[in-house]
TORVORO-53636 format. One line per field, with one value per residue: residue number from 1; residue in one letter; chain; x, y negated, z negated of N, C-alpha, C, O in turn. Coordinates in nm, 4 decimals, decimal comma. Each point is the difference from the previous one (the first is absolute). Layout:
# residues N
pos NUM_...
code a_...
unit A_...
nX X_...
nY Y_...
nZ Z_...
caX X_...
caY Y_...
caZ Z_...
cX X_...
cY Y_...
cZ Z_...
oX X_...
oY Y_...
oZ Z_...
END
This chain:
# residues 122
pos 1_2_3_4_5_6_7_8_9_10_11_12_13_14_15_16_17_18_19_20_21_22_23_24_25_26_27_28_29_30_31_32_33_34_35_36_37_38_39_40_41_42_43_44_45_46_47_48_49_50_51_52_53_54_55_56_57_58_59_60_61_62_63_64_65_66_67_68_69_70_71_72_73_74_75_76_77_78_79_80_81_82_83_84_85_86_87_88_89_90_91_92_93_94_95_96_97_98_99_100_101_102_103_104_105_106_107_108_109_110_111_112_113_114_115_116_117_118_119_120_121_122
code m_v_r_g_g_r_c_s_d_n_l_i_v_y_i_q_a_i_r_r_v_t_k_l_t_a_d_t_k_a_s_v_e_s_l_l_g_l_d_k_w_d_w_e_r_t_s_h_i_e_i_t_d_q_n_l_c_a_n_c_k_l_k_p_c_l_k_v_c_p_a_r_v_y_t_k_e_g_a_k_i_a_f_n_y_e_a_c_l_e_l_r_a_c_y_i_a_c_h_e_y_g_n_g_a_i_k_w_r_y_p_a_g_g_k_g_i_s_y_r_f_g
unit A_A_A_A_A_A_A_A_A_A_A_A_A_A_A_A_A_A_A_A_A_A_A_A_A_A_A_A_A_A_A_A_A_A_A_A_A_A_A_A_A_A_A_A_A_A_A_A_A_A_A_A_A_A_A_A_A_A_A_A_A_A_A_A_A_A_A_A_A_A_A_A_A_A_A_A_A_A_A_A_A_A_A_A_A_A_A_A_A_A_A_A_A_A_A_A_A_A_A_A_A_A_A_A_A_A_A_A_A_A_A_A_A_A_A_A_A_A_A_A_A_A
nX 1,2409_-0,2052_0,1721_-0,1126_0,0957_-0,0802_0,1800_0,0996_-0,0840_0,0557_0,1964_-0,0002_-0,0706_0,1537_0,1537_-0,0629_0,0169_0,2030_0,0662_-0,0721_0,1129_0,1917_-0,0137_-0,0302_0,1852_0,1411_-0,0472_0,0457_0,2223_0,0446_-0,1599_0,1877_-0,0202_0,0123_0,2100_0,0913_-0,0754_0,1641_0,1713_0,0890_-0,1233_0,1701_-0,1160_0,2234_-0,0395_0,1064_0,1031_-0,0136_-0,1100_0,2216_-0,0932_0,1733_0,0620_-0,1552_0,0580_-0,0824_-0,2116_-0,0439_0,0519_-0,2132_0,1972_0,0481_0,0209_0,1536_-0,0016_0,1379_0,1958_0,0548_-0,0538_-0,0166_0,0255_0,2202_0,1005_0,1864_-0,0290_0,0459_0,0461_0,0368_-0,0094_-0,2183_0,0417_-0,0986_-0,1537_0,0114_0,0032_-0,1348_0,1558_0,0262_0,1895_0,0504_0,0486_-0,1068_-0,1250_-0,2116_-0,1265_-0,0913_-0,1814_-0,1972_-0,0829_-0,1211_-0,2096_-0,1343_-0,1825_-0,0971_-0,0673_0,0722_-0,1946_0,1100_-0,2201_0,0482_-0,1110_-0,1251_0,0439_0,0734_0,1867_-0,1039_0,2059_-0,1713_0,1761_-0,0499_0,0396_-0,1452
nY -0,3691_-0,0413_-0,1141_0,1737_0,1016_-0,1547_-0,1132_-0,1387_-0,2078_-0,1433_-0,1019_-0,1737_-0,2006_-0,1208_-0,1138_-0,1976_-0,1735_-0,0937_-0,1425_-0,2127_-0,1423_-0,0870_-0,1692_-0,2137_-0,1071_-0,0790_-0,2037_-0,1944_0,0137_-0,1098_-0,0869_0,0250_0,1340_0,2174_0,0788_0,0594_0,2079_0,0973_0,0330_-0,1696_0,0194_-0,1367_0,0681_-0,0017_-0,2196_-0,0776_0,0262_0,1906_0,0926_-0,0011_0,0185_-0,0065_0,2133_-0,0521_-0,2110_-0,1491_-0,0666_-0,1635_-0,1973_-0,0090_-0,0118_-0,1393_-0,2148_-0,1272_-0,1746_0,0598_-0,0826_-0,2163_-0,0534_-0,0509_-0,2225_0,0325_-0,1246_0,1030_-0,1464_0,2114_-0,2139_0,2172_-0,1808_0,0258_-0,1891_0,2000_-0,1634_0,1440_-0,2096_0,0388_0,0679_-0,2147_0,1215_-0,1103_0,1527_-0,0534_0,1834_-0,0451_-0,1094_0,1081_0,1290_-0,1083_-0,0579_0,1715_0,0552_-0,1659_-0,0302_0,1303_0,1940_0,1358_-0,0639_-0,0370_0,0352_-0,1041_0,1944_-0,0955_-0,1873_0,1751_-0,0909_0,0867_0,0666_0,1432_-0,0314_0,1649_-0,0115_-0,1528
nZ -0,8186_0,0762_-0,0839_-0,0929_0,1734_0,1384_0,0701_-0,1460_-0,0111_0,1645_-0,0326_-0,1405_0,0729_0,1129_-0,1158_-0,0841_0,1415_0,0216_-0,1615_0,0182_0,1318_-0,0786_-0,1468_0,0639_0,0715_-0,1546_-0,0863_0,1043_-0,0180_-0,1901_0,1292_0,1229_0,1800_-0,0521_-0,0024_0,1953_0,0401_-0,1182_0,1434_-0,1174_0,1859_-0,0476_0,1799_0,0349_-0,0196_-0,1806_0,1959_-0,1169_0,1735_-0,0377_0,2022_-0,1418_-0,0356_0,1524_0,0471_-0,1479_0,0318_0,1484_-0,0968_-0,0623_-0,1055_-0,1675_0,0611_-0,1067_0,1401_0,1672_-0,0728_0,0226_0,2083_-0,2186_0,0147_-0,0134_-0,1591_-0,0697_0,1693_0,0564_0,0474_0,0468_0,1310_0,0441_-0,1145_-0,0190_-0,0024_-0,1735_0,0771_0,1750_0,1453_0,0568_-0,0074_0,1876_0,1560_0,1896_-0,0192_0,0556_-0,1489_-0,1732_0,0282_0,0039_-0,1993_-0,0786_0,0641_-0,0694_0,1293_-0,1540_0,0902_-0,1620_0,0915_-0,1910_0,0270_-0,1910_-0,0148_0,1604_-0,1170_-0,1188_0,0842_0,1798_-0,0539_0,0259_-0,1342_0,1444_-0,2180_0,0646
caX -0,1331_-0,0179_-0,0322_-0,0945_-0,0926_-0,1109_0,0533_0,0281_-0,1279_-0,0644_0,0744_-0,0389_-0,1361_0,0106_0,0588_-0,1059_-0,0992_0,0588_-0,0069_-0,1400_-0,0319_0,0638_-0,0747_-0,1330_0,0117_0,0279_-0,1140_-0,1287_0,0240_-0,0404_0,0967_0,0424_-0,1005_-0,1189_0,0351_0,0074_-0,1382_-0,0464_0,0472_-0,0846_0,0720_-0,0714_0,0969_0,0049_-0,0255_0,1301_0,0911_0,1082_0,1182_0,0298_0,1244_0,0481_0,0588_-0,0119_0,1296_0,0765_-0,0555_0,0365_0,1424_0,0253_0,0273_-0,0632_-0,1421_-0,0382_-0,1393_-0,0834_0,0246_-0,0149_-0,1357_-0,0845_-0,1322_0,0201_-0,0460_0,0761_0,0043_0,0771_-0,0808_0,0985_0,1207_-0,0418_-0,0487_-0,1311_-0,0324_-0,1386_0,0182_-0,1138_0,0264_0,1203_-0,0081_0,0727_0,1201_0,1074_0,1092_0,0328_0,0829_0,1306_0,0690_0,0327_0,1095_0,1195_0,0452_-0,0430_0,0477_-0,0573_-0,1051_-0,1280_-0,0267_-0,1034_-0,0393_-0,1162_-0,1262_-0,0491_-0,0602_-0,1260_-0,0085_0,0907_-0,0437_-0,0278_0,0135_-0,1018_0,0409_-0,1157
caY -0,0152_-0,1186_0,0372_-0,0858_-0,0588_0,0825_0,1124_0,1056_0,0464_0,0818_0,1244_0,0822_0,0484_0,0987_0,1218_0,0620_0,0558_0,1206_0,1039_0,0414_0,0731_0,1311_0,0792_0,0279_0,0882_0,1334_0,0485_-0,0009_-0,0056_-0,1304_-0,0536_-0,1381_-0,0855_-0,0091_-0,0804_-0,1383_-0,0435_-0,0548_-0,1373_-0,1023_-0,1050_-0,1228_-0,0525_-0,1394_-0,0151_-0,0003_0,1029_-0,0369_0,0591_-0,0564_0,0408_-0,1289_0,0132_0,1382_0,0415_0,0576_0,1350_0,0840_0,0325_0,0629_0,1427_0,0861_-0,0308_0,0500_-0,0327_0,1136_0,1138_-0,0242_-0,0407_0,1175_-0,0207_0,0054_-0,1280_-0,0299_0,1017_-0,0385_-0,0028_-0,0318_-0,0597_-0,0911_0,0498_-0,0551_0,0247_-0,0158_-0,0575_0,0316_0,1247_-0,0199_0,0281_-0,1103_0,0458_-0,0806_0,0889_-0,0278_-0,1215_0,0327_0,0912_-0,0731_-0,0940_0,0729_0,1030_-0,0351_-0,1268_-0,1128_-0,0644_-0,0068_-0,1071_0,0586_-0,0756_0,0594_-0,0634_-0,1061_0,0487_0,0718_0,0745_0,1138_0,1265_0,0164_0,1424_0,0618_0,1402_0,0874
caZ -0,0551_-0,0821_-0,1373_-0,0683_0,0953_0,0447_0,0754_-0,0970_-0,0519_0,1023_0,0125_-0,1150_0,0273_0,1065_-0,0563_-0,0810_0,0923_0,0591_-0,1030_-0,0117_0,1223_-0,0097_-0,0967_0,0527_0,1150_-0,0509_-0,0755_0,0694_0,1438_0,0529_0,0954_-0,0220_0,0614_-0,0849_-0,1165_0,0447_0,0143_-0,1272_-0,0110_0,0613_0,0716_0,0345_0,0947_0,0433_0,1437_0,0667_-0,0496_-0,0909_0,0625_0,1316_0,0643_0,0506_0,1327_0,0470_0,0565_-0,1106_-0,0212_0,1145_-0,0113_-0,1297_0,0205_-0,1007_-0,0137_-0,1322_-0,0336_0,0403_-0,0883_-0,1438_-0,0391_-0,0258_0,0604_0,1450_0,0541_0,1213_0,1052_0,1177_0,1219_0,1037_-0,0584_-0,1073_-0,1277_-0,0334_-0,1401_-0,0427_-0,1333_-0,0859_-0,0725_-0,0815_-0,1436_-0,0634_-0,0691_0,0569_0,0385_0,1402_0,0033_-0,0585_0,0908_0,1230_-0,0246_-0,0445_0,0943_0,1351_0,0553_-0,0730_0,0798_-0,0710_-0,0962_-0,0850_-0,1190_-0,0651_0,0397_-0,0891_-0,1238_0,0090_0,1250_0,0064_-0,0576_-0,1434_-0,0287_-0,0863_-0,0055_-0,0185
cX -0,0030_-0,0403_-0,0973_-0,1012_-0,1054_0,0475_0,0270_-0,1293_-0,0697_0,0711_-0,0339_-0,1389_0,0040_0,0560_-0,1032_-0,1047_0,0516_-0,0043_-0,1424_-0,0432_0,0571_-0,0771_-0,1372_0,0052_0,0255_-0,1226_-0,1263_0,0114_-0,0516_0,1080_0,0362_-0,1058_-0,1240_0,0289_0,0172_-0,1395_-0,0587_0,0377_-0,0919_0,0884_-0,0933_0,0960_-0,0122_-0,0333_0,1303_0,0925_0,1033_0,1335_0,0188_0,1296_0,0507_0,0548_-0,0045_0,1309_0,0893_-0,0474_0,0423_0,1454_0,0372_0,0165_-0,0780_-0,1518_-0,0553_-0,1449_-0,0938_0,0089_-0,0366_-0,1422_-0,0891_-0,1394_0,0060_-0,0558_0,0652_-0,0034_0,0831_-0,0923_0,0893_0,1265_-0,0338_-0,0403_-0,1331_-0,0268_-0,1473_0,0042_-0,1133_0,0227_0,1150_-0,0268_0,0801_0,1198_0,1227_0,1212_0,0435_0,0950_0,1415_0,0795_0,0441_0,1196_0,1284_0,0564_-0,0379_0,0587_-0,0654_-0,1117_-0,1320_-0,0003_-0,1229_-0,0268_-0,1161_-0,1262_-0,0413_-0,0719_-0,1359_-0,0176_0,1007_-0,0606_-0,0269_0,0027_-0,1090_0,0295_-0,1135_-0,0359
cY -0,1227_0,0430_-0,1013_-0,0632_0,0994_0,1215_0,1178_0,0576_0,0901_0,1334_0,0942_0,0582_0,1082_0,1324_0,0724_0,0647_0,1282_0,1149_0,0522_0,0804_0,1403_0,0902_0,0367_0,0952_0,1430_0,0586_0,0166_-0,0038_-0,1291_-0,0513_-0,1432_-0,0948_-0,0132_-0,0829_-0,1473_-0,0576_-0,0556_-0,1467_-0,0946_-0,1058_-0,1177_-0,0785_-0,1493_-0,0038_0,0012_0,1000_-0,0577_0,0579_-0,0650_0,0610_-0,1226_0,0081_0,1466_0,0496_0,0598_0,1430_0,0945_0,0451_0,0651_0,1507_0,0885_-0,0164_0,0495_-0,0292_0,1149_0,1151_-0,0250_-0,0317_0,1221_-0,0125_0,0050_-0,1245_-0,0268_0,1175_-0,0535_0,0123_-0,0456_-0,0509_-0,0889_0,0749_-0,0717_0,0301_-0,0286_-0,0511_0,0342_0,1263_-0,0115_0,0258_-0,1014_0,0442_-0,0798_0,0847_-0,0257_-0,1178_0,0305_0,0893_-0,0707_-0,0917_0,0688_0,0921_-0,0282_-0,1335_-0,1222_-0,0728_-0,0169_-0,1171_0,0447_-0,0909_0,0747_-0,0683_-0,1055_0,0622_0,0649_0,0811_0,1144_0,1219_-0,0137_0,1500_0,0451_0,1496_0,0924_0,0155
cZ -0,0903_-0,1401_-0,0583_0,0923_0,0420_0,0778_-0,0933_-0,0554_0,1007_0,0168_-0,1148_0,0217_0,1067_-0,0524_-0,0865_0,0893_0,0629_-0,1007_-0,0138_0,1225_-0,0074_-0,0945_0,0546_0,1184_-0,0456_-0,0688_0,0836_0,1509_0,0624_0,0947_-0,0366_0,0560_-0,0874_-0,1248_0,0366_0,0198_-0,1283_-0,0150_0,0762_0,0647_0,0236_0,0885_0,0184_0,1491_0,0797_-0,0683_-0,0964_0,0488_0,1362_0,0507_0,0734_0,1415_0,0423_0,0628_-0,1081_-0,0274_0,1120_-0,0089_-0,1328_0,0205_-0,0966_-0,0093_-0,1347_-0,0378_0,0352_-0,0995_-0,1459_-0,0440_-0,0221_0,0605_0,1523_0,0691_0,1356_0,0963_0,1153_0,1209_0,1140_-0,0653_-0,1193_-0,1263_-0,0278_-0,1471_-0,0253_-0,1439_-0,0958_-0,0835_-0,0996_-0,1491_-0,0820_-0,0840_0,0418_0,0394_0,1434_0,0115_-0,0497_0,0946_0,1277_-0,0206_-0,0466_0,1086_0,1443_0,0423_-0,0640_0,0716_-0,0743_-0,0977_-0,0783_-0,1189_-0,0649_0,0504_-0,1028_-0,1197_0,0197_0,1269_-0,0034_-0,0667_-0,1498_-0,0266_-0,0949_0,0012_-0,0372_-0,1423
oX 0,0959_-0,0986_0,0134_-0,0869_-0,0039_-0,0666_-0,0364_-0,0122_-0,0544_-0,0648_-0,0135_-0,0226_-0,0706_-0,0507_-0,0113_-0,0500_-0,0753_-0,0329_-0,0228_-0,0709_-0,0673_-0,0247_-0,0411_-0,0846_-0,0566_-0,0274_-0,0724_-0,1013_-0,0421_0,1190_-0,0730_-0,0328_-0,0561_-0,0880_-0,0366_-0,0203_-0,1019_-0,0651_-0,0781_0,0932_-0,1175_0,0932_-0,1080_0,0055_0,0013_-0,0124_0,0472_0,1043_-0,0966_0,0958_-0,0615_-0,0071_0,0718_0,0249_0,0748_0,0814_0,0376_0,0340_0,1170_-0,0867_-0,0545_-0,0707_-0,0941_-0,0577_-0,1030_-0,0888_-0,0409_-0,0313_-0,0281_-0,0686_-0,1024_-0,0690_-0,0624_0,0122_0,0113_-0,0581_0,0182_0,0553_0,0900_-0,0354_-0,0059_0,0620_-0,0636_0,0002_0,0183_-0,0652_0,0337_-0,0994_0,0080_0,0246_0,0991_0,1079_0,1185_0,0976_0,0988_0,1179_0,1105_0,0872_0,1091_0,1218_0,0484_0,1084_0,0199_-0,0134_-0,0880_0,0911_-0,1017_0,0932_-0,0686_0,0016_0,0424_-0,0491_-0,0886_-0,0960_0,0885_-0,1219_0,0696_-0,0823_-0,0202_-0,0073_0,0246_-0,0955
oY -0,0287_0,0719_-0,1208_-0,0743_0,1129_0,1035_0,1133_0,1213_0,1041_0,1022_0,1206_0,1183_0,1004_0,1068_0,1224_0,1081_0,0962_0,1131_0,1201_0,0998_0,0972_0,1165_0,1158_0,0883_0,0944_0,1194_0,0984_-0,0081_0,0001_0,0208_-0,0684_-0,1010_-0,1091_-0,0707_-0,0875_-0,1209_-0,0690_-0,0744_0,0421_-0,0511_0,0180_-0,0635_-0,0583_0,1022_0,0373_0,0269_-0,1124_-0,0205_-0,0254_0,0155_-0,0459_-0,0979_0,0832_0,1206_0,0942_0,0886_0,1145_0,1107_0,0304_0,0653_0,1024_0,0953_0,0794_0,0714_0,0180_0,0850_0,0928_0,0131_0,0734_0,1008_-0,0135_0,0089_-0,0597_0,1155_-0,1211_0,1056_-0,1195_0,0653_-0,0480_0,1179_-0,1230_0,0893_-0,0783_0,0793_-0,0046_0,0183_0,0977_-0,0468_0,0120_-0,0549_-0,0065_-0,0538_0,0112_0,0046_-0,0389_-0,0253_0,0227_-0,0092_-0,0538_0,0113_0,0672_-0,0390_-0,1117_-0,1216_-0,0718_-0,0161_0,0356_-0,0531_0,0789_-0,1199_0,0032_0,1126_-0,0568_0,0762_0,0048_0,0170_-0,0724_0,0746_-0,0594_0,0646_0,1114_0,0707
oZ -0,0716_-0,0163_0,0198_-0,0456_-0,0490_-0,0019_0,0316_-0,0170_-0,0370_0,0222_0,0209_-0,0256_-0,0100_0,0341_0,0054_-0,0310_0,0152_0,0357_-0,0140_-0,0133_0,0340_0,0314_-0,0082_0,0139_0,0550_0,0127_-0,0155_0,0695_0,1157_-0,0238_-0,0717_-0,0622_-0,0106_-0,0491_-0,0784_-0,0110_0,0040_-0,0733_0,0853_-0,0620_0,0318_-0,0495_-0,0088_0,0683_0,1173_-0,1195_0,0170_-0,0620_0,0720_-0,0757_0,0962_0,0744_-0,0554_0,0028_0,0260_-0,0260_-0,0250_0,0418_-0,0232_0,0580_0,0413_-0,0327_-0,0038_-0,0820_-0,0649_-0,0054_-0,0697_-0,1183_0,0947_0,0175_0,0670_0,1016_0,0877_-0,0407_0,0191_0,0253_0,0234_-0,0885_-0,0688_0,0037_-0,0020_-0,0578_0,0707_-0,0941_-0,1217_-0,1028_-0,0670_-0,0555_-0,1222_-0,1074_-0,0727_0,0249_0,0313_0,0749_0,0621_0,0247_0,0493_0,0864_0,0187_0,0137_0,0911_-0,0434_0,0477_-0,0138_0,0475_-0,0812_0,0596_-0,0604_0,0650_0,0274_-0,1156_0,0074_0,0639_0,0114_-0,0854_-0,0010_-0,0711_0,0529_-0,1059_0,1045_-0,0463_-0,0321
END
């Protein structure tokens, strides 16, 4: 994890959101999807995520990107990995998992200033 950078900040926000989801779910039976509905996305025209080589994904045994993303941005479509960058929560967990436990096929950058997700906790 990057210390002092945006990755750490996003992870802290995510952990706080999970704690809030857990409390709200226990108290009011709110779903994760309804709580994610409180957040605001402003998408770029181009993706901030790129799969550099689908062959690396096809040969990846663990496919950690499918497991670590809480927004389920990545899906397996046949032998290929597809993604929906518009749903990204910007945690960068996919990139870290891919490079640590996969074949390093994901290229990831933060969206341009003002774009991406804005967390609103209601």
